[in-house]
N, C-alpha and C positions, 0 to 999 in steps of 0.2 A: 406552474405553481411549485411551491416547496413544501416538503413534508413538515408538519408542525412539530414532529418529535425529533427527527434527525437532520432536518434542513437539506435533505437530498432533493435534487431537481426531479420532478415527476410530471407526467402528463395530467391534464384535467380529467381524462377519461379512465385513468387507472383506478382499479378498485382498492388497491393497497400499495404501500411503498415497497418497491423491490429491494431497497437497501435494508430497512429495519423490519419489514413485513407487517407494519401496523396498518390496520384498515382505516380508510378514510370515512366510512360511514359506520354508525353504531350498530346497524343490523348485522354486520359481518364479524362482530366480536366473537372470540372463541372458535372461529372457523379456521383461521390460518395458523399453522404451526410456527412458533417463534415470535408471535405477536405479543406475548406476555413479557418479553425481555425488558430490561431496564437500562443497563449500561451498554454503550457501543463497544465493539472489540478493540480495546486500546493496544493490544499486542500487535494487531495488523497495522494500525496507524504508526506505531513506533518502528515497525519493520520497514514501512514505506519511507519514513524519514531517514533511517539508517541507509536504505538503498540509494536514495538520492545523494547523500553525502559520499557514499562509497563509489558511486559512478563518477563523481567529481574528483575524488582523491585517487582513484585507480590509475589513470594516465600519469598523474604527478609522481606516484610511487614507481610506476614502470619506467619513466624517464630518469628518475633519480638513481635507480639501481642499474641503468644501462640496458634494460630489456627492450626499450623502444629506440630505434634509430630514426633520426629526423631525415625525412626524404624531401627533396626540393620540389618535387612535382605537385601539381594540384590534385584535387579530388579528395576522396575519403582516405584518411590515415587508418588503415585496418589494424595496425598495432595499438593505437590509442583506443580504437573502438573495442578491441578485444580486452584491453586492460580495464576499460570502463565497465564492461560486462562482468569481468572477474571481480572487480571491486564491489559492484552492486550485488552480486550473488553472495559473496562472503559476508558483507556487512548486513545485507538483508536477513540472512539466516541468523546472524548474531543478534540483530535487533529483535527478531521474533522470539528468540530464546530469552533474551533479557525481558521483553514484554510479558512473556508467559510467567517468568519468575516474579516480576513486580506486580502484575495485574491479574494473575490467575489464568484460567483457561481462556482460549480465544473465542469461546462461545459466549453468548449473551446470558447474563444471570439475572 
């Protein structure tokens, strides 16, 4: 089943949504901390979007500036994997900072 509030996938036997912490039954209202929230944390979502873009652009930037040399062998190219991680880390942090500036704190309000 899906949570009616945040559309996260939940089990039928869950007492509350583990993503937004809203209870599935009315008798559990005011029991769970964080269940009174309204907006989802947009800063974390923006960070994830920036991270995906950075993981794609990291190897491109690494090859463009000559940090990655093309190896003819098969298998994992560890230079490209390293630059994908570096790009994801840098842009993910940047995306979270921009999200905090645009949408306020990362907590639910």
